[in-house]
PQR file of N, CA, C, O and H, with PARSE charges and radii, in Angstrom:
ATOM      1  N   MET A   1      -9.836  26.557   6.920 -0.4000 1.5000
ATOM      2  CA  MET A   1     -10.154  24.914   6.189 -0.0000 2.0000
ATOM      3  C   MET A   1     -10.297  23.957   7.815  0.5500 1.7000
ATOM      4  O   MET A   1      -9.539  23.825   8.776 -0.5500 1.4000
ATOM      5  N   THR A   2     -11.156  23.630   7.605 -0.4000 1.5000
ATOM      6  CA  THR A   2     -11.621  22.063   9.292 -0.0000 2.0000
ATOM      7  C   THR A   2     -10.435  20.892   8.692  0.5500 1.7000
ATOM      8  O   THR A   2     -10.109  20.618   7.537 -0.5500 1.4000
ATOM      9  H   THR A   2     -11.772  23.737   6.824  0.4000 1.0000
ATOM     10  N   ARG A   3      -9.924  20.306  10.131 -0.4000 1.5000
ATOM     11  CA  ARG A   3      -9.513  19.467  10.197 -0.0000 2.0000
ATOM     12  C   ARG A   3      -9.588  18.195   9.092  0.5500 1.7000
ATOM     13  O   ARG A   3      -8.846  17.291   8.709 -0.5500 1.4000
ATOM     14  H   ARG A   3     -10.189  20.528  11.070  0.4000 1.0000
ATOM     15  N   GLU A   4     -10.863  18.660   8.836 -0.4000 1.5000
ATOM     16  CA  GLU A   4     -11.671  17.500   8.061 -0.0000 2.0000
ATOM     17  C   GLU A   4     -11.604  17.679   6.856  0.5500 1.7000
ATOM     18  O   GLU A   4     -11.679  16.783   6.014 -0.5500 1.4000
ATOM     19  H   GLU A   4     -11.466  19.395   9.147  0.4000 1.0000
ATOM     20  N   GLU A   5     -11.411  19.199   6.575 -0.4000 1.5000
ATOM     21  CA  GLU A   5     -10.989  19.418   4.767 -0.0000 2.0000
ATOM     22  C   GLU A   5      -9.862  19.118   4.408  0.5500 1.7000
ATOM     23  O   GLU A   5      -9.623  18.768   3.252 -0.5500 1.4000
ATOM     24  H   GLU A   5     -11.350  19.927   7.259  0.4000 1.0000
ATOM     25  N   HIS A   6      -9.028  19.194   5.272 -0.4000 1.5000
ATOM     26  CA  HIS A   6      -7.501  19.500   5.217 -0.0000 2.0000
ATOM     27  C   HIS A   6      -7.042  18.349   5.112  0.5500 1.7000
ATOM     28  O   HIS A   6      -6.277  18.008   4.210 -0.5500 1.4000
ATOM     29  H   HIS A   6      -9.221  19.478   6.211  0.4000 1.0000
ATOM     30  N   MET A   7      -7.529  17.473   6.188 -0.4000 1.5000
ATOM     31  CA  MET A   7      -7.238  15.724   5.934 -0.0000 2.0000
ATOM     32  C   MET A   7      -7.839  15.136   4.249  0.5500 1.7000
ATOM     33  O   MET A   7      -7.144  14.713   3.325 -0.5500 1.4000
ATOM     34  H   MET A   7      -8.150  17.750   6.921  0.4000 1.0000
ATOM     35  N   SER A   8      -8.913  15.256   4.287 -0.4000 1.5000
ATOM     36  CA  SER A   8      -9.473  14.750   2.622 -0.0000 2.0000
ATOM     37  C   SER A   8      -8.864  15.803   1.506  0.5500 1.7000
ATOM     38  O   SER A   8      -8.928  15.396   0.346 -0.5500 1.4000
ATOM     39  H   SER A   8      -9.477  15.600   5.037  0.4000 1.0000
ATOM     40  N   TRP A   9      -8.248  17.185   1.724 -0.4000 1.5000
ATOM     41  CA  TRP A   9      -7.346  17.491   0.532 -0.0000 2.0000
ATOM     42  C   TRP A   9      -6.147  16.830   0.450  0.5500 1.7000
ATOM     43  O   TRP A   9      -5.883  16.320  -0.639 -0.5500 1.4000
ATOM     44  H   TRP A   9      -8.196  17.516   2.666  0.4000 1.0000
ATOM     45  N   ALA A  10      -5.293  16.712   1.423 -0.4000 1.5000
ATOM     46  CA  ALA A  10      -3.868  15.584   1.881 -0.0000 2.0000
ATOM     47  C   ALA A  10      -4.081  14.635   0.947  0.5500 1.7000
ATOM     48  O   ALA A  10      -3.362  14.481  -0.040 -0.5500 1.4000
ATOM     49  H   ALA A  10      -5.508  17.127   2.307  0.4000 1.0000
ATOM     50  N   LYS A  11      -5.304  13.809   1.284 -0.4000 1.5000
ATOM     51  CA  LYS A  11      -5.165  12.349   0.966 -0.0000 2.0000
ATOM     52  C   LYS A  11      -5.810  12.405  -0.836  0.5500 1.7000
ATOM     53  O   LYS A  11      -5.739  11.601  -1.765 -0.5500 1.4000
ATOM     54  H   LYS A  11      -5.888  13.935   2.086  0.4000 1.0000
ATOM     55  N   GLN A  12      -6.100  13.053  -0.767 -0.4000 1.5000
ATOM     56  CA  GLN A  12      -6.868  13.204  -2.883 -0.0000 2.0000
ATOM     57  C   GLN A  12      -5.186  13.435  -3.252  0.5500 1.7000
ATOM     58  O   GLN A  12      -4.599  12.483  -3.766 -0.5500 1.4000
ATOM     59  H   GLN A  12      -6.159  13.707  -0.012  0.4000 1.0000
ATOM     60  N   ARG A  13      -4.638  14.359  -3.055 -0.4000 1.5000
ATOM     61  CA  ARG A  13      -3.447  14.895  -3.253 -0.0000 2.0000
ATOM     62  C   ARG A  13      -2.201  13.635  -3.602  0.5500 1.7000
ATOM     63  O   ARG A  13      -1.533  13.263  -4.567 -0.5500 1.4000
ATOM     64  H   ARG A  13      -5.115  15.133  -2.637  0.4000 1.0000
ATOM     65  N   ALA A  14      -2.341  13.367  -2.509 -0.4000 1.5000
ATOM     66  CA  ALA A  14      -0.893  12.021  -2.321 -0.0000 2.0000
ATOM     67  C   ALA A  14      -1.071  11.127  -3.242  0.5500 1.7000
ATOM     68  O   ALA A  14      -0.087  10.965  -3.963 -0.5500 1.4000
ATOM     69  H   ALA A  14      -2.883  13.669  -1.725  0.4000 1.0000
ATOM     70  N   PRO A  15      -2.308  10.257  -3.557 -0.5600 1.5000
ATOM     71  CA  PRO A  15      -2.304   9.309  -4.766  0.2800 2.0000
ATOM     72  C   PRO A  15      -1.540   9.816  -6.438  0.5500 1.7000
ATOM     73  O   PRO A  15      -1.099   9.068  -7.311 -0.5500 1.4000
ATOM     74  N   ALA A  16      -1.592  10.964  -6.429 -0.4000 1.5000
ATOM     75  CA  ALA A  16      -1.628  11.325  -7.670 -0.0000 2.0000
ATOM     76  C   ALA A  16       0.113  10.984  -8.227  0.5500 1.7000
ATOM     77  O   ALA A  16       0.596  10.939  -9.359 -0.5500 1.4000
ATOM     78  H   ALA A  16      -1.951  11.572  -5.720  0.4000 1.0000
ATOM     79  N   TYR A  17       0.704  10.792  -6.892 -0.4000 1.5000
ATOM     80  CA  TYR A  17       2.234  10.426  -7.451 -0.0000 2.0000
ATOM     81  C   TYR A  17       2.465   8.699  -7.633  0.5500 1.7000
ATOM     82  O   TYR A  17       3.556   8.150  -7.783 -0.5500 1.4000
ATOM     83  H   TYR A  17       0.312  10.829  -5.973  0.4000 1.0000
ATOM     84  N   LEU A  18       0.872   7.901  -7.563 -0.4000 1.5000
ATOM     85  CA  LEU A  18       0.859   6.743  -8.036 -0.0000 2.0000
ATOM     86  C   LEU A  18       0.478   6.457  -8.886  0.5500 1.7000
ATOM     87  O   LEU A  18      -0.540   7.030  -9.273 -0.5500 1.4000
ATOM     88  H   LEU A  18      -0.015   8.347  -7.441  0.4000 1.0000
ATOM     89  N   PRO A  19       1.181   5.194  -9.842 -0.5600 1.5000
ATOM     90  CA  PRO A  19       2.064   4.046  -9.314  0.2800 2.0000
ATOM     91  C   PRO A  19       3.466   4.258  -9.165  0.5500 1.7000
ATOM     92  O   PRO A  19       4.299   3.554  -8.594 -0.5500 1.4000
ATOM     93  N   ALA A  20       3.626   5.599  -9.914 -0.4000 1.5000
ATOM     94  CA  ALA A  20       5.210   5.565 -10.389 -0.0000 2.0000
ATOM     95  C   ALA A  20       5.960   6.230  -9.016  0.5500 1.7000
ATOM     96  O   ALA A  20       7.156   5.941  -8.987 -0.5500 1.4000
ATOM     97  H   ALA A  20       2.949   6.171 -10.378  0.4000 1.0000
ATOM     98  N   ASP A  21       5.647   6.801  -8.229 -0.4000 1.5000
ATOM     99  CA  ASP A  21       6.663   7.525  -7.223 -0.0000 2.0000
ATOM    100  C   ASP A  21       5.893   7.409  -5.655  0.5500 1.7000
ATOM    101  O   ASP A  21       5.549   8.415  -5.033 -0.5500 1.4000
ATOM    102  H   ASP A  21       4.675   7.036  -8.252  0.4000 1.0000
ATOM    103  N   PRO A  22       5.683   5.933  -5.123 -0.5600 1.5000
ATOM    104  CA  PRO A  22       5.354   5.966  -3.682  0.2800 2.0000
ATOM    105  C   PRO A  22       6.105   6.841  -3.085  0.5500 1.7000
ATOM    106  O   PRO A  22       5.324   7.635  -2.561 -0.5500 1.4000
ATOM    107  N   GLU A  23       7.120   7.132  -2.875 -0.4000 1.5000
ATOM    108  CA  GLU A  23       7.987   7.957  -1.991 -0.0000 2.0000
ATOM    109  C   GLU A  23       7.637   9.188  -2.215  0.5500 1.7000
ATOM    110  O   GLU A  23       7.815   9.955  -1.269 -0.5500 1.4000
ATOM    111  H   GLU A  23       7.754   6.486  -3.301  0.4000 1.0000
ATOM    112  N   GLY A  24       7.113   9.701  -3.350 -0.4000 1.5000
ATOM    113  CA  GLY A  24       6.666  10.763  -3.369 -0.0000 2.0000
ATOM    114  C   GLY A  24       5.128  11.377  -2.633  0.5500 1.7000
ATOM    115  O   GLY A  24       4.780  12.468  -2.180 -0.5500 1.4000
ATOM    116  H   GLY A  24       6.968   9.078  -4.119  0.4000 1.0000
ATOM    117  N   ALA A  25       4.540  10.175  -2.784 -0.4000 1.5000
ATOM    118  CA  ALA A  25       3.118  10.062  -2.087 -0.0000 2.0000
ATOM    119  C   ALA A  25       3.344  10.389  -0.470  0.5500 1.7000
ATOM    120  O   ALA A  25       2.844  11.248   0.257 -0.5500 1.4000
ATOM    121  H   ALA A  25       4.823   9.289  -3.152  0.4000 1.0000
ATOM    122  N   LEU A  26       4.335   9.306  -0.215 -0.4000 1.5000
ATOM    123  CA  LEU A  26       4.191  10.093   0.928 -0.0000 2.0000
ATOM    124  C   LEU A  26       4.917  11.002   1.641  0.5500 1.7000
ATOM    125  O   LEU A  26       4.941  11.388   2.810 -0.5500 1.4000
ATOM    126  H   LEU A  26       4.741   8.608  -0.805  0.4000 1.0000
ATOM    127  N   ASP A  27       5.446  11.220   0.726 -0.4000 1.5000
ATOM    128  CA  ASP A  27       6.230  12.618   1.061 -0.0000 2.0000
ATOM    129  C   ASP A  27       5.094  13.858   1.053  0.5500 1.7000
ATOM    130  O   ASP A  27       4.991  14.823   1.810 -0.5500 1.4000
ATOM    131  H   ASP A  27       5.426  10.907  -0.223  0.4000 1.0000
ATOM    132  N   SER A  28       4.370  13.494   0.023 -0.4000 1.5000
ATOM    133  CA  SER A  28       2.987  14.255  -0.077 -0.0000 2.0000
ATOM    134  C   SER A  28       1.680  14.668   1.251  0.5500 1.7000
ATOM    135  O   SER A  28       0.995  15.631   1.592 -0.5500 1.4000
ATOM    136  H   SER A  28       4.454  12.709  -0.592  0.4000 1.0000
ATOM    137  N   ILE A  29       1.916  13.254   1.649 -0.4000 1.5000
ATOM    138  CA  ILE A  29       1.039  13.668   2.828 -0.0000 2.0000
ATOM    139  C   ILE A  29       1.562  14.408   4.021  0.5500 1.7000
ATOM    140  O   ILE A  29       1.094  15.325   4.696 -0.5500 1.4000
ATOM    141  H   ILE A  29       2.474  12.471   1.372  0.4000 1.0000
ATOM    142  N   THR A  30       2.774  13.670   4.075 -0.4000 1.5000
ATOM    143  CA  THR A  30       3.645  14.183   5.125 -0.0000 2.0000
ATOM    144  C   THR A  30       3.767  15.501   5.100  0.5500 1.7000
ATOM    145  O   THR A  30       3.583  16.173   6.114 -0.5500 1.4000
ATOM    146  H   THR A  30       3.155  12.926   3.527  0.4000 1.0000
ATOM    147  N   SER A  31       4.089  16.023   3.941 -0.4000 1.5000
ATOM    148  CA  SER A  31       4.347  17.929   4.358 -0.0000 2.0000
ATOM    149  C   SER A  31       3.160  18.214   4.673  0.5500 1.7000
ATOM    150  O   SER A  31       3.092  18.871   5.712 -0.5500 1.4000
ATOM    151  H   SER A  31       4.238  15.477   3.117  0.4000 1.0000
ATOM    152  N   ASP A  32       1.640  17.849   3.909 -0.4000 1.5000
ATOM    153  CA  ASP A  32       0.909  18.447   3.686 -0.0000 2.0000
ATOM    154  C   ASP A  32       0.227  18.407   4.754  0.5500 1.7000
ATOM    155  O   ASP A  32      -0.215  19.490   5.139 -0.5500 1.4000
ATOM    156  H   ASP A  32       1.695  17.316   3.065  0.4000 1.0000
ATOM    157  N   LEU A  33      -0.129  16.994   5.695 -0.4000 1.5000
ATOM    158  CA  LEU A  33      -0.713  16.846   7.285 -0.0000 2.0000
ATOM    159  C   LEU A  33      -0.201  18.531   8.157  0.5500 1.7000
ATOM    160  O   LEU A  33      -0.886  19.458   8.589 -0.5500 1.4000
ATOM    161  H   LEU A  33       0.230  16.114   5.383  0.4000 1.0000
ATOM    162  N   THR A  34       1.598  18.245   8.104 -0.4000 1.5000
ATOM    163  CA  THR A  34       2.286  19.177   8.901 -0.0000 2.0000
ATOM    164  C   THR A  34       2.122  20.992   8.506  0.5500 1.7000
ATOM    165  O   THR A  34       2.719  21.859   9.144 -0.5500 1.4000
ATOM    166  H   THR A  34       2.154  17.491   7.754  0.4000 1.0000
ATOM    167  N   LYS A  35       1.203  21.268   7.352 -0.4000 1.5000
ATOM    168  CA  LYS A  35       0.845  21.960   7.480 -0.0000 2.0000
ATOM    169  C   LYS A  35      -0.750  23.006   7.744  0.5500 1.7000
ATOM    170  O   LYS A  35      -1.287  23.979   7.214 -0.5500 1.4000
ATOM    171  H   LYS A  35       0.719  20.564   6.834  0.4000 1.0000
ATOM    172  N   HIS A  36      -0.982  22.164   8.771 -0.4000 1.5000
ATOM    173  CA  HIS A  36      -2.128  22.273   9.632 -0.0000 2.0000
ATOM    174  C   HIS A  36      -2.217  22.055  10.705  0.5500 1.7000
ATOM    175  O   HIS A  36      -1.997  20.959  11.223 -0.5500 1.4000
ATOM    176  H   HIS A  36      -0.546  21.374   9.202  0.4000 1.0000
ATOM    177  N   ARG A  37      -2.765  23.655  11.595 -0.4000 1.5000
ATOM    178  CA  ARG A  37      -2.376  23.037  13.028 -0.0000 2.0000
ATOM    179  C   ARG A  37      -2.968  22.097  14.081  0.5500 1.7000
ATOM    180  O   ARG A  37      -2.572  21.869  15.224 -0.5500 1.4000
ATOM    181  H   ARG A  37      -2.944  24.545  11.175  0.4000 1.0000
ATOM    182  N   GLU A  38      -4.191  21.529  13.299 -0.4000 1.5000
ATOM    183  CA  GLU A  38      -4.558  20.240  14.005 -0.0000 2.0000
ATOM    184  C   GLU A  38      -4.198  18.858  13.173  0.5500 1.7000
ATOM    185  O   GLU A  38      -4.689  17.764  13.450 -0.5500 1.4000
ATOM    186  H   GLU A  38      -4.513  21.714  12.370  0.4000 1.0000
ATOM    187  N   THR A  39      -3.436  19.051  12.310 -0.4000 1.5000
ATOM    188  CA  THR A  39      -3.373  17.550  11.847 -0.0000 2.0000
ATOM    189  C   THR A  39      -1.194  17.338  11.829  0.5500 1.7000
ATOM    190  O   THR A  39      -0.395  16.452  11.525 -0.5500 1.4000
ATOM    191  H   THR A  39      -3.037  19.940  12.084  0.4000 1.0000
ATOM    192  N   ALA A  40      -1.132  18.765  12.355 -0.4000 1.5000
ATOM    193  CA  ALA A  40       0.933  18.903  12.117 -0.0000 2.0000
ATOM    194  C   ALA A  40       1.506  17.725  13.642  0.5500 1.7000
ATOM    195  O   ALA A  40       2.669  17.488  13.970 -0.5500 1.4000
ATOM    196  H   ALA A  40      -1.780  19.484  12.602  0.4000 1.0000
ATOM    197  N   ASN A  41       0.501  17.312  14.152 -0.4000 1.5000
ATOM    198  CA  ASN A  41       1.123  16.324  15.085 -0.0000 2.0000
ATOM    199  C   ASN A  41       0.569  14.571  14.695  0.5500 1.7000
ATOM    200  O   ASN A  41       0.867  13.516  15.255 -0.5500 1.4000
ATOM    201  H   ASN A  41      -0.444  17.504  13.886  0.4000 1.0000
ATOM    202  N   HIS A  42       0.053  14.729  14.017 -0.4000 1.5000
ATOM    203  CA  HIS A  42      -0.830  13.283  13.623 -0.0000 2.0000
ATOM    204  C   HIS A  42       0.100  12.473  13.989  0.5500 1.7000
ATOM    205  O   HIS A  42       1.309  12.690  13.908 -0.5500 1.4000
ATOM    206  H   HIS A  42      -0.189  15.586  13.562  0.4000 1.0000
ATOM    207  N   ALA A  43      -0.667  11.064  14.597 -0.4000 1.5000
ATOM    208  CA  ALA A  43       0.053   9.951  15.014 -0.0000 2.0000
ATOM    209  C   ALA A  43       0.481   9.680  13.519  0.5500 1.7000
ATOM    210  O   ALA A  43       1.644   9.889  13.174 -0.5500 1.4000
ATOM    211  H   ALA A  43      -1.649  10.887  14.663  0.4000 1.0000
ATOM    212  N   GLY A  44      -0.296   9.299  12.797 -0.4000 1.5000
ATOM    213  CA  GLY A  44       0.450   8.737  11.291 -0.0000 2.0000
ATOM    214  C   GLY A  44       1.348   9.347  10.945  0.5500 1.7000
ATOM    215  O   GLY A  44       1.876   8.763   9.998 -0.5500 1.4000
ATOM    216  H   GLY A  44      -1.241   9.129  13.077  0.4000 1.0000
ATOM    217  N   LEU A  45       1.934  10.398  11.236 -0.4000 1.5000
ATOM    218  CA  LEU A  45       2.875  10.902  10.799 -0.0000 2.0000
ATOM    219  C   LEU A  45       3.825  10.082  11.117  0.5500 1.7000
ATOM    220  O   LEU A  45       4.469   9.430  10.296 -0.5500 1.4000
ATOM    221  H   LEU A  45       1.505  10.872  12.005  0.4000 1.0000
ATOM    222  N   MET A  46       3.994  10.055  12.454 -0.4000 1.5000
ATOM    223  CA  MET A  46       5.462   9.071  12.976 -0.0000 2.0000
ATOM    224  C   MET A  46       5.402   7.599  12.570  0.5500 1.7000
ATOM    225  O   MET A  46       6.420   6.962  12.297 -0.5500 1.4000
ATOM    226  H   MET A  46       3.470  10.584  13.122  0.4000 1.0000
ATOM    227  N   LEU A  47       3.739   6.902  12.530 -0.4000 1.5000
ATOM    228  CA  LEU A  47       4.184   5.621  12.210 -0.0000 2.0000
ATOM    229  C   LEU A  47       4.537   5.784  10.674  0.5500 1.7000
ATOM    230  O   LEU A  47       5.537   5.206  10.246 -0.5500 1.4000
ATOM    231  H   LEU A  47       2.912   7.420  12.752  0.4000 1.0000
ATOM    232  N   THR A  48       3.713   6.587   9.790 -0.4000 1.5000
ATOM    233  CA  THR A  48       4.606   6.628   8.072 -0.0000 2.0000
ATOM    234  C   THR A  48       6.090   6.654   8.193  0.5500 1.7000
ATOM    235  O   THR A  48       6.772   6.329   7.222 -0.5500 1.4000
ATOM    236  H   THR A  48       2.901   7.056  10.138  0.4000 1.0000
ATOM    237  N   MET A  49       6.648   7.024   9.339 -0.4000 1.5000
ATOM    238  CA  MET A  49       8.200   7.322   9.181 -0.0000 2.0000
ATOM    239  C   MET A  49       8.774   5.819   9.540  0.5500 1.7000
ATOM    240  O   MET A  49       9.750   5.237   9.065 -0.5500 1.4000
ATOM    241  H   MET A  49       6.094   7.288  10.128  0.4000 1.0000
ATOM    242  N   MET A  50       7.844   5.398  10.528 -0.4000 1.5000
ATOM    243  CA  MET A  50       8.264   3.630  11.620 -0.0000 2.0000
ATOM    244  C   MET A  50       8.647   3.280   9.952  0.5500 1.7000
ATOM    245  O   MET A  50       9.803   3.155   9.547 -0.5500 1.4000
ATOM    246  H   MET A  50       7.052   5.870  10.913  0.4000 1.0000
ATOM    247  N   LEU A  51       7.201   3.133   8.946 -0.4000 1.5000
ATOM    248  CA  LEU A  51       7.007   1.593   8.508 -0.0000 2.0000
ATOM    249  C   LEU A  51       7.911   2.171   7.310  0.5500 1.7000
ATOM    250  O   LEU A  51       8.500   1.323   6.640 -0.5500 1.4000
ATOM    251  H   LEU A  51       6.262   3.234   9.276  0.4000 1.0000
ATOM    252  N   ARG A  52       8.114   3.743   6.915 -0.4000 1.5000
ATOM    253  CA  ARG A  52       8.827   3.804   5.365 -0.0000 2.0000
ATOM    254  C   ARG A  52      10.387   2.464   6.032  0.5500 1.7000
ATOM    255  O   ARG A  52      10.926   1.503   5.483 -0.5500 1.4000
ATOM    256  H   ARG A  52       7.636   4.432   7.460  0.4000 1.0000
ATOM    257  N   MET A  53      10.549   3.041   7.227 -0.4000 1.5000
ATOM    258  CA  MET A  53      12.163   2.856   7.585 -0.0000 2.0000
ATOM    259  C   MET A  53      12.084   1.492   7.746  0.5500 1.7000
ATOM    260  O   MET A  53      13.220   1.022   7.821 -0.5500 1.4000
ATOM    261  H   MET A  53      10.111   3.821   7.673  0.4000 1.0000
ATOM    262  N   SER A  54      11.033   0.477   7.849 -0.4000 1.5000
ATOM    263  CA  SER A  54      11.315  -0.809   7.942 -0.0000 2.0000
ATOM    264  C   SER A  54      10.939  -1.522   7.107  0.5500 1.7000
ATOM    265  O   SER A  54      10.883  -2.747   7.216 -0.5500 1.4000
ATOM    266  H   SER A  54      10.111   0.859   7.789  0.4000 1.0000
ATOM    267  N   GLY A  55      10.546  -0.726   5.916 -0.4000 1.5000
ATOM    268  CA  GLY A  55      10.514  -1.009   4.470 -0.0000 2.0000
ATOM    269  C   GLY A  55       9.037  -1.605   4.227  0.5500 1.7000
ATOM    270  O   GLY A  55       8.927  -2.243   3.180 -0.5500 1.4000
ATOM    271  H   GLY A  55      10.592   0.269   5.828  0.4000 1.0000
ATOM    272  N   HIS A  56       7.568  -1.468   5.249 -0.4000 1.5000
ATOM    273  CA  HIS A  56       6.678  -1.960   4.969 -0.0000 2.0000
ATOM    274  C   HIS A  56       6.299  -1.212   3.848  0.5500 1.7000
ATOM    275  O   HIS A  56       5.827  -1.879   2.927 -0.5500 1.4000
ATOM    276  H   HIS A  56       7.658  -0.950   6.099  0.4000 1.0000
ATOM    277  N   LEU A  57       6.385   0.050   3.677 -0.4000 1.5000
ATOM    278  CA  LEU A  57       5.536   1.022   2.318 -0.0000 2.0000
ATOM    279  C   LEU A  57       6.204   0.544   1.291  0.5500 1.7000
ATOM    280  O   LEU A  57       6.081   1.438   0.454 -0.5500 1.4000
ATOM    281  H   LEU A  57       6.768   0.591   4.425  0.4000 1.0000
ATOM    282  N   SER A  58       6.763  -0.201   0.873 -0.4000 1.5000
ATOM    283  CA  SER A  58       7.716  -0.472  -0.333 -0.0000 2.0000
ATOM    284  C   SER A  58       6.634   0.101  -2.140  0.5500 1.7000
ATOM    285  O   SER A  58       6.919   0.958  -2.976 -0.5500 1.4000
ATOM    286  H   SER A  58       6.863  -0.927   1.553  0.4000 1.0000
ATOM    287  N   THR A  59       5.516  -0.800  -2.062 -0.4000 1.5000
ATOM    288  CA  THR A  59       4.704  -0.524  -2.933 -0.0000 2.0000
ATOM    289  C   THR A  59       3.784   0.208  -2.866  0.5500 1.7000
ATOM    290  O   THR A  59       3.250   0.606  -1.831 -0.5500 1.4000
ATOM    291  H   THR A  59       5.284  -1.496  -1.383  0.4000 1.0000
ATOM    292  N   ALA A  60       3.449   0.510  -4.151 -0.4000 1.5000
ATOM    293  CA  ALA A  60       2.429   1.695  -4.572 -0.0000 2.0000
ATOM    294  C   ALA A  60       1.212   0.862  -3.521  0.5500 1.7000
ATOM    295  O   ALA A  60       1.031   1.398  -2.428 -0.5500 1.4000
ATOM    296  H   ALA A  60       3.883   0.186  -4.991  0.4000 1.0000
ATOM    297  N   SER A  61       0.592  -0.106  -3.758 -0.4000 1.5000
ATOM    298  CA  SER A  61      -0.487  -1.117  -3.310 -0.0000 2.0000
ATOM    299  C   SER A  61      -0.366  -0.310  -1.690  0.5500 1.7000
ATOM    300  O   SER A  61      -1.276   0.411  -1.281 -0.5500 1.4000
ATOM    301  H   SER A  61       0.739  -0.541  -4.646  0.4000 1.0000
ATOM    302  N   ASP A  62       0.565  -0.505  -1.103 -0.4000 1.5000
ATOM    303  CA  ASP A  62       0.882  -0.480   0.191 -0.0000 2.0000
ATOM    304  C   ASP A  62       0.893   0.912   0.445  0.5500 1.7000
ATOM    305  O   ASP A  62       0.280   1.104   1.495 -0.5500 1.4000
ATOM    306  H   ASP A  62       1.304  -1.091  -1.435  0.4000 1.0000
ATOM    307  N   VAL A  63       1.242   1.794   0.041 -0.4000 1.5000
ATOM    308  CA  VAL A  63       1.409   3.121   0.308 -0.0000 2.0000
ATOM    309  C   VAL A  63       0.098   3.548   0.118  0.5500 1.7000
ATOM    310  O   VAL A  63      -0.458   4.040   1.100 -0.5500 1.4000
ATOM    311  H   VAL A  63       1.740   1.638  -0.812  0.4000 1.0000
ATOM    312  N   ARG A  64      -0.718   3.444  -1.265 -0.4000 1.5000
ATOM    313  CA  ARG A  64      -2.239   3.726  -1.486 -0.0000 2.0000
ATOM    314  C   ARG A  64      -2.956   3.278   0.123  0.5500 1.7000
ATOM    315  O   ARG A  64      -3.651   4.104   0.715 -0.5500 1.4000
ATOM    316  H   ARG A  64      -0.267   3.045  -2.063  0.4000 1.0000
ATOM    317  N   LYS A  65      -2.804   2.491   0.459 -0.4000 1.5000
ATOM    318  CA  LYS A  65      -3.673   1.539   1.459 -0.0000 2.0000
ATOM    319  C   LYS A  65      -3.431   2.287   2.770  0.5500 1.7000
ATOM    320  O   LYS A  65      -4.282   2.342   3.658 -0.5500 1.4000
ATOM    321  H   LYS A  65      -2.239   1.820  -0.022  0.4000 1.0000
ATOM    322  N   HIS A  66      -1.884   3.020   2.865 -0.4000 1.5000
ATOM    323  CA  HIS A  66      -1.600   3.672   4.148 -0.0000 2.0000
ATOM    324  C   HIS A  66      -2.282   4.485   4.049  0.5500 1.7000
ATOM    325  O   HIS A  66      -3.013   4.659   5.024 -0.5500 1.4000
ATOM    326  H   HIS A  66      -1.193   2.974   2.144  0.4000 1.0000
ATOM    327  N   ILE A  67      -2.430   5.330   2.996 -0.4000 1.5000
ATOM    328  CA  ILE A  67      -2.853   6.914   2.940 -0.0000 2.0000
ATOM    329  C   ILE A  67      -4.186   6.963   3.004  0.5500 1.7000
ATOM    330  O   ILE A  67      -4.627   7.949   3.593 -0.5500 1.4000
ATOM    331  H   ILE A  67      -1.836   5.189   2.204  0.4000 1.0000
ATOM    332  N   GLU A  68      -4.969   6.194   2.575 -0.4000 1.5000
ATOM    333  CA  GLU A  68      -6.391   5.958   2.662 -0.0000 2.0000
ATOM    334  C   GLU A  68      -7.147   5.705   4.066  0.5500 1.7000
ATOM    335  O   GLU A  68      -8.307   5.891   4.433 -0.5500 1.4000
ATOM    336  H   GLU A  68      -4.610   5.393   2.096  0.4000 1.0000
ATOM    337  N   GLY A  69      -6.210   5.298   4.571 -0.4000 1.5000
ATOM    338  CA  GLY A  69      -6.005   5.040   6.127 -0.0000 2.0000
ATOM    339  C   GLY A  69      -6.285   6.186   7.550  0.5500 1.7000
ATOM    340  O   GLY A  69      -6.781   6.280   8.672 -0.5500 1.4000
ATOM    341  H   GLY A  69      -5.268   5.148   4.272  0.4000 1.0000
ATOM    342  N   PHE A  70      -5.514   6.926   6.445 -0.4000 1.5000
ATOM    343  CA  PHE A  70      -5.591   8.098   7.476 -0.0000 2.0000
ATOM    344  C   PHE A  70      -6.892   8.829   8.053  0.5500 1.7000
ATOM    345  O   PHE A  70      -8.020   8.638   7.598 -0.5500 1.4000
ATOM    346  H   PHE A  70      -5.111   6.850   5.533  0.4000 1.0000
ATOM    347  N   ASN A  71      -6.676   9.450   8.820 -0.4000 1.5000
ATOM    348  CA  ASN A  71      -8.689   9.886   9.443 -0.0000 2.0000
ATOM    349  C   ASN A  71      -8.087  10.765  10.342  0.5500 1.7000
ATOM    350  O   ASN A  71      -8.779  11.432  11.112 -0.5500 1.4000
ATOM    351  H   ASN A  71      -5.760   9.605   9.190  0.4000 1.0000
TER
END
């Protein structure tokens, strides 16, 4: 699977948790991105952690926008 295919797959899976479980959606994208050698060190993983810890990804809408922004 190419990097692009893997990223697309991860971005399609994560929103399945929304709107009921925004934390689950973030856990999904984080876990999935670490499973491919070309996305395992994606800058978005660190950004996700920082935004979560600061409370900026608290709503389903915020989480959806964040996930859709991964590339």
